[in-house]
Structures are given as structure tokens and as C-alpha cells.
C-alpha angles and dihedrals in degrees: 000000000000096000099047091107095057089046092057093040088056098045098040101067091042093055094043094049094043094049089064098038121109116177094181089226128120115276122261114254090253092062099033096095118078119231089252090054090049091057088052092055110131119242132178104187096088099056107358084249124098112258136160112269091240092055099043109122093231139058097269134181127187129204117192131203088252091055090052096047093049092057095046090235111169096182131047091236091059092063097038089070087074093065119096113250095018122115123180111215118190112215119226087229102081093335086265114180111242116196114215130184123204095342097307121130123263096261088065090064118086111210117190137177111209088342094308114121120237099218141101140218100246106043102019089226122044113275096218099028111140101180133263130291113245104218092081094051122106095177143332121226117198134190115201098205139025124342106166091110086071107018107029125215126031094018092112106116101014148344129221122190117187112203113202127214122274125191093273090060096049102077092173132020112247144196122191148163139203133194137171151118125358090034091289121171135165137172129187146174132197132186134187126181148115139264128183092338095315122116111219131192131179130181129177134173136179120193142168139179135184090217129235090272101204121215113251114199095188130006138187091283095054094078091047090054089054093051097047100031094243132133104207102118116113087219131139084052145094128287105228114221107172124139144163126229138200124186121177124172134177131187130184125173143170128176110322095348132085133175120202124188127177143171124197125180136173110193137179089021107181107211095202095193131028123232086266090058093251117145110248113183093168109059119092114178132189139199133185134183132184132181143176122207127191110196131190124187127172121166090188101043091137138341107309091353133107124178142199129191136177135189115188135179123189140178129187137174141186135197132179091203111212093344172049096153096193091175124023127255111281093029115163131187138154091291094057143268127319109198091185094040124231107319125190114177113189134181130170141164134197135189135176149148135233132201122188132169134175140173130211116212117198100167093112111079099232101025138079107190122190120192123179150139145187150192127230125190117189121179128189091203102166130043124165127173135172119186140169097200137048125029122352127217091270092057095253126118114265116244118253115267095010127143126273113286127203111235096169115134092020131104088254098064116108091255139002123247096251141145128229121202123196128188122182146176128198136188129189134176125193103198120190103212093177137347089273101031128071130177122199118192127173148139141197128209118204125189118197122198092221105045111010135244140333132189121208121186131189135197127188133177116194117189124186089212093184139339087281105031130067120185125196128190110190137181129178143161124213143173145203119217116225114258124235088252089061097039104040116002120108110197137159088260102042147023122219128236117204090189094067118129127207120283109248134210141174127196136196120196131184110188132182123192115189128186097205092180138336086276102042134055125180131193134192126183125183116190144176116200117189121190126188136177092028111182117239138144121270126214090283090053092248119138115248138174094242109120129098132178138172120200123191121187153158126225119193124190135182137179121189126186093207093179139340089279103035133066123179123193137169148149140215125207132194125179138171123199127201088215120031091210099136105044093223112152113260094212131044138149138199131201127184136179126190115191129180093199097170134010108289092005125107129180123195126189124179131177128195119197114194119194128218118304112235114220126226119257111281096025104129096201123103117255112270118256123249118257141185128221121197123195128183135189131186119195133190124194115199105206108292100318115059135037127185128187138177125194137188118197121200088012095190094043092241114199096234129170135190125220113255141160116323086239086074100069098197098035123232122314116227122219118286126219113327136179132214137180127196136191130188130186119197124201 
């Protein structure tokens, strides 16, 4: 970590000066809650019932809108890096942010918005997803650990639920803009108000960026040029990673009812590099997703009964445009010449609906029992694919250099038009054994139309060991359902297996939360995360349930109210894997300082240290070095009307790289130093 000294030289004087500063002004909203009040923050993600954060029967983290604004984070993935156990891995294909918990791959993370999963049938996680804008977020609730006993598939390593703003959380309407490096611009509006007894909220944002476009000296085509004596690689050259975004959300509520509607699109997504690490400056993909949710919640539905119900409809679609160009124009190999390159044009669309209902019974003195169930219908109703390589619609190999051929509605398309139906039941009991001891037990059974059923239990014991110490012993099982790509899709790179079963996992956690003083809280979590039946390709490129991995780790957290105007927080993570299959760093650390150094002025500094990346067996490259990234944001609020902010990301211009395919010899460069400015007007 060659720049660790500048990092500490930068942070040290700030922390020392701020610790003794006293502006005499009222605290900023970010620092207004005491540490004791923070531990009493109410969360729902752990049991679908509001509980204090300290009593939640899971390892839970919460990120508020004030946290996000203080850091200058424009994308959800920017702020998630502050959570213990989370690592954000950008993929070489489109520089898509992949959220990983405790070393597991991205498909083992369940990401939801208002309880609605962001996933798809074919790829598990959206192929062109570029994250979520932060201006519409009220809070983010996170489980570090299993969540299938409540949420079903994909909630193996962690769960993230993004809760968007309703009218009650928008105290003033707002218009704002942001601009900065890499030709980045964004503009947004948000409104919250009432009409005839209804509360109404509306948020909208448009954004674009040209991308950081890293320089690639040699790509996956470079070695092929050497073998066949060609010069068609775009390397040396830049991987283009620009994209446009649109995010529109609407909320209306009255009494026990609420209607949510949203539209999210990522367009003109430049993929930069193909999955084979070949530079592709031509492909621009797009995705869009829309949904409508009708929610009902009544804590006094009947004597001793509360109830919740949801009806949701969603639609999503993808297109690769004129690409993918998996090999460049003029490509030649032993089969012949391809003047147009390898082209793989793909389009798909899905729609579905979900109904879920549950009841909470509190008629027994020491029990709170929740019983519920639901039905989910997901339909991949449109698949279109044109290719000029591989297998044609008649089952024969396509000739080299031929025209594009339509393989839609054949067994050789990348996925079949097929529906998946899921029905499920869940039961949970929160049992108060004593005034300081609570046991939560529950399970969920899911039945899938394409592979059968799976049962996932949980057990949690929460003990208020003393006025200052809370101890949690947690156990949970979880699963990930195979994707359509793994079950049914025949591609040049893989062969499907309709006999696949869900990937399984079980996790043990022992967590201690200690309020050392009114100004200092400490947290320690010890975990063991066992995965079995992991899906990977065998020597014939067919998907099989063959992988296993056990991860053991420690997560340390601390929050220190150093003075009335300064809060310092951080975490340290250490993990060992039995199989280094995922190349996620086993050690990382995070440090953050928030300082109200003058009335209406706030300064945030955060540093992320990422340890060495282990490489999978057989990868001949040397392990990647550790690195540290420092970001800083200063914000000024002018009375109640105007806000201005300026941010610098990667302040010391660290030369940082992300692990990628072995076909990319030098891995994937991360963005260098970048600058951003922001303005908001409230009315």
C-alpha cells in the first residue's frame, strides 16, 4: 500500500483538530443522534416487524439519507463500501458494480427496493445494471448473513433493502444538479406534499457519464493476433464505460394503503470489454424495469392481530443493440475469417406479479408470531437472438464469416421463453424468554415449478447481557435458485443442466455490541459461512453442482463521538476461505470522519483500504497488491434554501486495479482522481 503514509498524514491533522473544535452551533442532523439513540434505531429487515437495531435477530447495518449526503455518494454502491463485510467488485463487462458479502459471489446477495428484488430469470443479477441513484433513498437496511427464511432465493450471504422516500420524509421540495470528471452530469427533482388526505411524493433523476475509460495495453484478442498473425485487436486502447440513467418514482398513500410506482433505465451502456476480456468499443446495451406495488399495513386489523399484504407487478427488458462484438471485425482463427467479427445480438423481456400476505399474532403474552405466504409468477416471455457463430437453428455449425442468423425460438437461443412459478409459506416466532433474553425461530418453504422445494430455517438468541453489552447467537440456512442461463441456455461458452439443484448455505454468527461509554460503541462479529452445491462449469463447460466453500471471518466496528461536532467511525474485516474461488480480498478496512467545523459547514473524509486479492488455482499472475482510496466531501447549507458540495474521489490518485479474467494480463484499472460539484435548491 504505497500511499498509506499520505493517507494517514491527511487524516491525522483533521481528526486531531476536529476533536478539539467547538463551534458553539447546533449540531448537523447527521450528528444530532447520540450513540445510544443510534442503537435504538428501528429496523424491519430482520423480522418484518419493527425492532430496535440492538435487538434485531440478525447482524444488521443501517445507512440513512444523511449518511449518504455527507459522503457525497451519488450511487448506492458508493456508500455500501462503508458496511463491514461488503466489497464492491466492478466487472470488466460494462464496469457493472457487483455487491459481494463475506467473499461470496454477487448472485448470493439479495438486493431489494422497497422489498422488491432487483434480479432476473436469465442472469440472476441484471446484465446492464449500473446501481441506484441516492437522492431518492430514505434509508438502506442491510443483513450481513442469511435471509432466505424471510426473503427466499439469493439471500445467502447478505440482504440489502433500499427504502425510498415518501412524502413524510421530504420536508422540502428540491431541485439539484451535479457535474464532474469523466463528463458526468446529473439533474433531479423531488416533491413531497398532501392532497385531500393523501400524501404524495415524486422523485426523478436523469444522469449520464462518459466513464473513466481505462487504458488496456493488451486484451483477450492480443494473444490470438500473435497466434494467427493478425492485427485486429483494439488494444492498446481504452475500454469505454459510458452510460445514461433515468430513475422516476412515485408514492401515494392514505391510511393503511400505499401505492408505489417506479421506472428505472440504464441506456447506452458501453460494455468496454466482453466477458472474454476483448475490447468492444461498438456495443451499447440498455435495460429498463418498471413496477407497481400496492401495499396494505394495519397493526390493529383485529384483536391481537396485525396484517400486511402486497400486490406487485413488474416488467423488465434488455437489449444488446447491434452487439455484442465478442471478437473484433477481421477476426481470423482456424475455422476461417470473420470480416464482421463474432456478433451476438440478444434481446429479452420478462414480466410477472407477486402476491404476499402475512399476519402478526400477539395474543400470547411472551410471543409475537408471524405467519404468511405468497405466490410469485415470473415469465420470460420474449427472447430474440441473432448470431454469426456457433450453432444455427437447424442444429448445424454456422459457416465462418457468414451473415447473422436468427436462432430465436430454437433450442440454440441463449434462453427459452419459459415461466417460473414460486409459492411459499413462512412462520416466525419472537419469544421473550425473559426481560433481557429473546429467542427468534422461523422457517420458510419455497416451491419452484422447475426444480421443486426447499426449506430454510433460522434461529437467533439475543441476550441483553448488561446495560452496555448485547450478545447475539445466530444460525440460518439459505439458498440460491439456479438461473435460466445455468438450467437451459446453450451458448458457445457453456452448456446447460436442467437437473441442477439450488446452491445451499448455512451460517453461524456470534455478535457482541458494547456501549463502552456514551461516546463510544464497539462491535465484534465472528462468523462461519458454509456453501455447498455451488454451480460451476466442468471440463465440458456444462454447469454442475460441484463447488463447496467455507469462509470464517471477523468483523470489527467502532463509532466514537469525539466531540459535539465530530464523529469518527470505522470497521476492520478479516476472512479466510477454504477455496479461493472468487478472488475477493480477505482483509479490508474502512475509516470515516464527519466534522461540523463551522455553522452550516460539514466535512467528510473516508478511506477504504483493500488487502491483496488472492487468485484462483491455476491463475499464473501474481496476487494483486493492496491499495487505499481516500474520498472527501465538503458541504455548505445556506439557511434553508441552498446547499453546495464539492467532492474529490481517490484524493491521492492511487494506482488501483481490480481482479479480472486471466485473459486481461494486467487486470482492470480503477478510476483515478476525480472531482465533482453539486448544488441543491429547496423550496
